[in-house]
C-alpha positions as semicolon CSV with decimal commas, in nm:
position;residue;x (nm);y (nm);z (nm)
1;M;5,708;10,878;4,243
2;E;5,472;11,208;4,224
3;D;5,451;11,414;3,942
4;S;5,587;11,700;4,096
5;K;5,916;11,495;4,243
6;I;5,957;11,368;3,858
7;I;5,955;11,731;3,745
8;E;6,151;11,845;4,021
9;V;6,413;11,569;3,913
10;A;6,414;11,696;3,582
11;K;6,487;12,065;3,673
12;Q;6,770;11,979;3,886
13;T;6,954;11,780;3,603
14;I;6,947;12,090;3,376
15;A;7,050;12,315;3,684
16;I;7,335;12,123;3,787
17;E;7,442;12,046;3,403
18;S;7,407;12,445;3,323
19;E;7,626;12,529;3,643
20;T;7,885;12,243;3,522
21;V;7,881;12,435;3,154
22;S;7,930;12,782;3,301
23;A;8,227;12,679;3,488
24;L;8,394;12,588;3,175
25;R;8,428;12,999;3,088
26;S;8,731;12,973;3,335
27;A;8,911;12,719;3,168
28;F;8,977;12,913;2,866
29;D;9,352;13,064;2,846
30;Q;9,639;13,175;2,624
31;S;9,709;12,772;2,599
32;F;9,370;12,725;2,444
33;A;9,449;12,990;2,242
34;D;9,742;12,865;2,138
35;L;9,617;12,516;2,061
36;V;9,360;12,659;1,820
37;K;9,644;12,805;1,633
38;E;9,843;12,543;1,638
39;I;9,540;12,291;1,488
40;F;9,448;12,573;1,217
41;N;9,791;12,578;1,111
42;S;9,868;12,192;1,133
43;P;9,879;11,998;0,757
44;G;9,731;11,711;0,956
45;R;9,411;11,612;1,096
46;L;9,259;11,612;1,468
47;V;9,203;11,271;1,549
48;V;8,947;11,238;1,871
49;S;8,998;10,937;2,096
50;G;8,795;10,823;2,413
51;I;8,609;10,510;2,569
52;G;8,304;10,444;2,707
53;K;8,092;10,727;2,719
54;S;8,359;10,981;2,626
55;A;8,415;10,796;2,285
56;L;8,043;10,882;2,176
57;V;8,118;11,240;2,273
58;A;8,420;11,227;2,077
59;Q;8,218;11,074;1,759
60;K;8,027;11,412;1,793
61;I;8,297;11,627;1,836
62;V;8,448;11,458;1,562
63;A;8,126;11,538;1,340
64;T;8,110;11,881;1,420
65;L;8,456;11,981;1,352
66;N;8,423;11,787;1,002
67;S;8,116;11,991;0,934
68;T;8,269;12,311;0,995
69;G;8,589;12,264;0,777
70;T;8,823;12,112;1,029
71;P;8,959;11,792;0,905
72;A;8,893;11,545;1,184
73;L;8,830;11,160;1,230
74;F;8,752;10,922;1,528
75;M;8,974;10,658;1,694
76;H;8,845;10,460;1,967
77;A;9,080;10,426;2,259
78;A;9,064;10,047;2,283
79;D;9,094;9,987;1,929
80;A;9,367;10,233;1,929
81;I;9,576;10,011;2,100
82;H;9,515;9,708;1,894
83;G;9,603;9,823;1,560
84;D;9,376;10,132;1,469
85;L;9,673;10,348;1,558
86;G;9,752;10,340;1,203
87;M;9,519;10,581;1,098
88;V;9,715;10,854;1,294
89;G;9,960;11,043;1,059
90;A;10,283;11,188;1,131
91;H;10,132;11,557;1,145
92;D;9,824;11,438;1,318
93;I;9,704;11,611;1,670
94;V;9,549;11,332;1,885
95;V;9,293;11,453;2,130
96;C;9,200;11,224;2,424
97;I;8,879;11,250;2,622
98;S;8,851;11,094;2,975
99;K;8,682;11,204;3,268
100;S;8,949;11,062;3,488
101;G;9,231;11,068;3,312
102;Q;9,329;10,717;3,445
103;T;9,168;10,471;3,241
104;S;9,375;10,199;3,140
105;E;9,350;10,228;2,797
106;I;9,429;10,601;2,797
107;K;9,736;10,501;3,012
108;V;9,848;10,289;2,741
109;L;9,751;10,501;2,444
110;T;9,888;10,812;2,604
111;P;10,300;10,709;2,613
112;I;10,253;10,572;2,250
113;V;10,107;10,891;2,085
114;K;10,384;11,090;2,273
115;S;10,646;10,855;2,127
116;R;10,549;10,897;1,772
117;G;10,583;11,247;1,784
118;N;10,246;11,333;1,771
119;T;10,095;11,652;1,968
120;L;9,896;11,516;2,250
121;V;9,576;11,707;2,362
122;G;9,391;11,584;2,658
123;M;9,044;11,664;2,780
124;T;8,995;11,547;3,135
125;S;8,845;11,673;3,474
126;N;9,131;11,591;3,666
127;K;9,408;11,827;3,647
128;K;9,642;11,546;3,849
129;S;9,558;11,274;3,636
130;Y;9,784;11,074;3,413
131;L;9,666;11,219;3,101
132;A;9,654;11,594;3,212
133;K;10,052;11,566;3,296
134;R;10,197;11,390;2,999
135;S;9,942;11,624;2,751
136;D;10,084;11,874;2,518
137;Y;9,791;12,092;2,588
138;L;9,505;12,034;2,845
139;L;9,145;12,093;2,788
140;F;8,990;12,087;3,149
141;T;8,675;12,046;3,208
142;P;8,596;12,073;3,574
143;V;8,283;11,879;3,699
144;K;8,177;11,911;4,095
145;K;7,908;11,626;4,055
146;E;7,733;11,403;3,788
147;A;7,366;11,510;3,744
148;D;7,279;11,159;3,856
149;P;7,191;11,174;4,234
150;N;7,429;10,882;4,282
151;N;7,689;11,070;4,130
152;L;7,791;10,803;3,911
153;A;7,622;10,815;3,565
154;P;7,824;11,039;3,307
155;T;7,582;11,330;3,292
156;S;7,744;11,648;3,355
157;S;8,091;11,536;3,270
158;T;7,969;11,421;2,930
159;T;7,780;11,767;2,893
160;A;8,102;11,983;2,997
161;Q;8,322;11,754;2,716
162;M;8,053;11,825;2,450
163;A;8,051;12,204;2,524
164;M;8,421;12,212;2,524
165;G;8,443;12,008;2,206
166;D;8,198;12,273;2,049
167;A;8,392;12,578;2,184
168;L;8,710;12,415;2,020
169;A;8,520;12,377;1,699
170;M;8,372;12,752;1,693
171;A;8,689;12,890;1,787
172;L;8,853;12,706;1,452
173;L;8,527;12,800;1,263
174;A;8,594;13,184;1,352
175;L;8,983;13,159;1,287
176;R;8,891;13,022;0,921
177;G;8,646;13,277;0,840
178;F;8,395;12,998;0,784
179;S;8,109;13,148;0,589
180;P;7,758;13,020;0,501
181;S;7,884;12,928;0,153
182;D;8,101;12,723;0,292
183;F;7,850;12,547;0,525
184;A;7,678;12,474;0,212
185;R;7,956;12,322;0,047
186;Y;7,977;12,080;0,354
187;H;7,587;12,000;0,370
188;P;7,462;11,982;0,031
189;G;7,212;11,724;0,086
190;G;7,064;11,862;0,412
191;A;6,766;12,117;0,419
192;L;7,010;12,389;0,601
193;G;7,246;12,335;0,296
194;K;7,005;12,363;0,031
195;Q;6,887;12,693;0,180
196;L;7,216;12,831;0,128
197;Y;7,296;12,741;-0,207
198;L;6,985;12,615;-0,399
199;R;6,843;12,890;-0,667
200;V;6,534;12,957;-0,818
201;K;6,668;12,850;-1,163
202;D;6,777;12,531;-1,018
203;V;6,444;12,414;-0,918
204;A;6,200;12,594;-1,131
205;Q;5,989;12,402;-1,404
206;S;6,167;12,577;-1,692
207;N;6,033;12,244;-1,882
208;L;5,671;12,357;-1,820
209;K;5,627;12,696;-1,926
210;P;5,238;12,750;-1,957
211;A;5,208;13,083;-2,141
212;V;4,926;13,248;-2,353
213;Y;4,901;13,586;-2,538
214;S;4,662;13,851;-2,422
215;D;4,436;13,793;-2,694
216;S;4,431;13,417;-2,654
217;S;4,051;13,270;-2,659
218;L;3,885;13,130;-2,324
219;P;3,927;12,770;-2,456
220;E;4,308;12,829;-2,533
221;L;4,377;12,945;-2,205
222;I;4,169;12,660;-1,993
223;L;4,358;12,405;-2,217
224;E;4,693;12,537;-2,145
225;I;4,617;12,536;-1,784
226;S;4,518;12,211;-1,757
227;S;4,788;12,071;-1,990
228;K;5,086;12,220;-1,768
229;R;4,883;12,117;-1,428
230;L;5,048;12,401;-1,254
231;G;4,729;12,600;-1,171
232;M;4,818;12,915;-1,377
233;T;4,938;13,043;-1,711
234;A;5,164;13,349;-1,792
235;V;5,060;13,588;-2,021
236;L;5,292;13,717;-2,279
237;E;5,305;14,009;-2,520
238;R;5,224;13,837;-2,864
239;E;5,472;14,115;-3,033
240;T;5,746;14,107;-2,802
241;E;5,691;13,755;-2,612
242;K;5,728;13,991;-2,276
243;L;5,545;13,880;-1,953
244;I;5,266;14,122;-1,907
245;G;5,023;13,910;-1,666
246;I;4,900;13,585;-1,501
247;I;4,591;13,393;-1,505
248;T;4,523;13,122;-1,207
249;D;4,231;12,855;-1,185
250;G;4,113;13,074;-0,933
251;D;4,071;13,355;-1,177
252;L;3,881;13,129;-1,412
253;R;3,663;12,984;-1,160
254;R;3,569;13,349;-1,053
255;M;3,534;13,444;-1,401
256;L;3,294;13,141;-1,457
257;S;3,091;13,211;-1,191
258;S;3,019;13,562;-1,324
259;D;2,713;13,670;-1,548
260;N;2,984;13,786;-1,799
261;P;2,933;13,629;-2,158
262;L;3,187;13,396;-2,228
263;E;3,205;13,399;-2,622
264;N;3,432;13,699;-2,646
265;I;3,665;13,683;-2,356
266;S;4,044;13,707;-2,392
267;A;4,302;13,650;-2,175
268;A;4,359;14,012;-2,116
269;D;3,986;14,023;-1,958
270;I;4,125;13,789;-1,684
271;M;4,464;13,827;-1,637
272;T;4,613;14,009;-1,323
273;T;4,884;14,236;-1,427
274;N;5,209;14,331;-1,280
275;P;5,230;13,955;-1,125
276;R;5,441;13,887;-0,844
277;T;5,776;13,752;-0,996
278;T;6,126;13,623;-0,878
279;A;6,455;13,635;-1,101
280;P;6,645;13,288;-1,179
281;E;6,958;13,362;-0,965
282;T;6,710;13,455;-0,636
283;M;6,811;13,202;-0,356
284;A;6,504;12,906;-0,353
285;I;6,472;13,007;0,001
286;K;6,398;13,357;-0,025
287;A;6,118;13,282;-0,328
288;L;5,974;13,031;-0,039
289;N;5,931;13,332;0,191
290;L;5,770;13,538;-0,086
291;M;5,503;13,295;-0,154
292;K;5,474;13,273;0,251
293;E;5,403;13,646;0,296
294;H;5,149;13,678;-0,011
295;S;4,984;13,334;0,071
296;I;5,040;13,172;-0,310
297;T;5,194;12,860;-0,443
298;Q;5,354;12,952;-0,750
299;L;5,568;13,249;-0,870
300;I;5,687;13,321;-1,212
301;V;6,019;13,331;-1,309
302;S;6,101;13,630;-1,501
303;E;6,370;13,907;-1,537
304;N;6,337;14,192;-1,738
305;R;6,013;14,062;-1,813
306;E;6,186;13,755;-2,009
307;Y;5,968;13,507;-1,902
308;H;6,185;13,167;-1,788
309;G;5,977;12,955;-1,623
310;V;5,746;12,901;-1,288
311;I;5,851;12,790;-0,952
312;H;5,612;12,602;-0,755
313;L;5,578;12,525;-0,388
314;H;5,592;12,158;-0,461
315;D;5,941;12,223;-0,619
316;L;6,086;12,327;-0,309
317;L;5,884;12,081;-0,099
318;R;6,031;11,809;-0,331
319;E;6,410;11,969;-0,257
320;G;6,310;11,928;0,127
321;I;6,361;12,310;0,167
322;V;6,016;12,332;0,340
């Protein structure tokens, strides 16, 4: 196959699937809004089921729902009729996903769910199917054709199912008023979550607080920078312990390469006054952006000139924020 043909197949796949997703816009009506409100007000969970490729889509939808505040669990349609129905509670709402709505497992599962008194939601591409006719709510996912040239492999249909699941999850998210802080509570271990909840005080190296006074000698400040291994030291006013400057190892190198006599040099002769600082309560991601903006690798943590410590780029790397 020629390269141009390979590229054309890829483009055609995206075009077909894009058309399928666009067609979903006409599938949302008052029934969809009623379903979202029933799920939101339900004391139970959303149980999402399917078989084959639809089961894989169901697992993804469950993951999205849980991460955005809607309690959900996955139940494989085949396992459901062999014992797993025990996971469905009295107040749970069951969503069955099936392109055809006619598979044998769905035909067995559907009446059982109805007989237990659970609300049944069918997600299918066939309005005349067994599943569609017996569902309390229908999430219609029309599919003209699969992206597969043979119209066999689930491609457009699973894309439509995925998009419908996202639409349901996002509608519930909006109704719940799900905020960035809520997102952080559900994603505490990920980089996104950490960006939303980690503050400078949580990661700053407060146990290593390199500091010298303005009248400290050159040997004293060299020792302080070397021993704390942060590549810098804060400079404090001796009488008040207030922050007045910073000295980096770059400042030291520049001073040592000059022709100035070293005998009487003090920290005040080398320091940069009014150093860039960040407050303890500042979000860590904001501190990172400040470092990027000014091409620096550390910030002094200070508030009202009170010296709290240092936050280094390595701290943020260690936390997985970068």
